[in-house]
C-alpha positions in Angstrom: 107.3 119.6 131.3 105.0 122.7 131.0 101.8 123.1 132.9 99.8 122.5 129.6 101.7 119.3 129.0 101.2 118.1 132.6 97.4 119.0 132.4 97.1 117.2 129.1 98.9 114.1 130.4 96.5 114.1 133.4 93.5 114.4 131.2 94.7 111.5 129.0 95.5 109.3 132.0 92.0 110.0 133.4 90.3 109.1 130.2 92.3 105.8 129.9 91.7 105.0 133.6 87.9 105.8 133.5 87.2 103.9 130.3 88.1 100.2 129.9 88.3 100.6 126.1 89.3 104.1 125.0 90.0 105.3 121.5 91.7 108.6 120.7 90.6 109.3 117.1 89.7 111.9 114.6 86.0 112.4 114.9 83.9 110.2 117.1 82.4 106.7 116.8 79.2 108.1 115.2 81.1 110.3 112.7 84.7 109.3 112.2 86.7 112.0 110.4 89.3 109.8 108.7 89.5 106.4 107.2 91.9 105.0 109.7 89.7 106.1 112.6 86.6 104.7 110.8 88.4 101.4 110.3 89.2 101.0 114.0 85.6 102.0 115.0 84.2 99.4 112.6 86.5 96.7 114.0 85.6 97.5 117.6 81.9 97.5 116.7 82.3 94.1 115.0 83.6 92.8 118.3 80.7 94.3 120.2 83.2 96.4 122.3 81.8 98.9 124.7 84.2 101.8 124.0 84.5 105.5 124.4 86.2 108.0 122.0 88.0 111.3 122.3 88.0 113.5 119.2 91.6 114.9 119.0 90.5 117.3 116.2 88.6 119.3 118.8 91.6 119.8 121.1 95.1 120.5 119.6 96.8 120.0 122.9 95.3 116.5 123.3 96.1 115.7 119.6 99.8 116.3 120.2 99.8 115.2 123.8 98.5 111.7 123.1 101.4 111.2 120.6 103.9 112.1 123.3 102.0 110.1 126.0 102.1 106.9 124.0 105.3 107.6 122.1 103.3 106.7 119.0 103.2 109.2 116.1 99.8 108.5 114.6 96.1 108.7 115.4 93.9 106.7 116.1 95.3 105.1 119.3 93.5 102.3 121.2 93.9 101.7 124.9 92.4 98.6 126.7 92.6 98.1 130.4 94.9 101.1 130.7 97.4 99.7 128.2 98.3 101.1 124.8 97.3 98.5 122.1 98.3 100.4 119.0 97.1 102.3 116.0 95.0 101.3 113.0 97.6 98.9 111.5 98.1 97.0 114.8 94.4 96.8 115.6 93.7 95.5 112.1 96.4 92.9 112.4 95.1 91.8 115.8 91.6 91.6 114.4 92.7 89.6 111.4 94.7 87.1 113.5 91.9 86.7 116.1 94.0 88.1 118.9 91.9 91.3 119.3 89.1 89.2 120.7 91.4 88.1 123.6 92.6 91.7 124.1 89.0 93.0 124.4 87.8 90.1 126.6 87.0 91.3 130.1 89.6 90.3 132.6 88.5 88.0 135.4 
């Protein structure tokens, strides 16, 4: 692993650890830059989730690094409590089935 990859992994891990609900996306929660990212933002807002975002379009190393980190090829990527939840399709399925509410519920 190169120094850039190591640094990128460290940055990703820090963002995930510092933010209970973390979304790596294209754009940000105010101005999503793709339909899939916008859909996940809309779902999270529907659930009243307190979440942070990272715009992968602003950082090519992070854009590629998050895909390697999660072993998931697409953006957006949602993490809750340090765990990878999934991309747009999985988040949408969890939302439609009612399971996302449980995933987002604070752990006691």
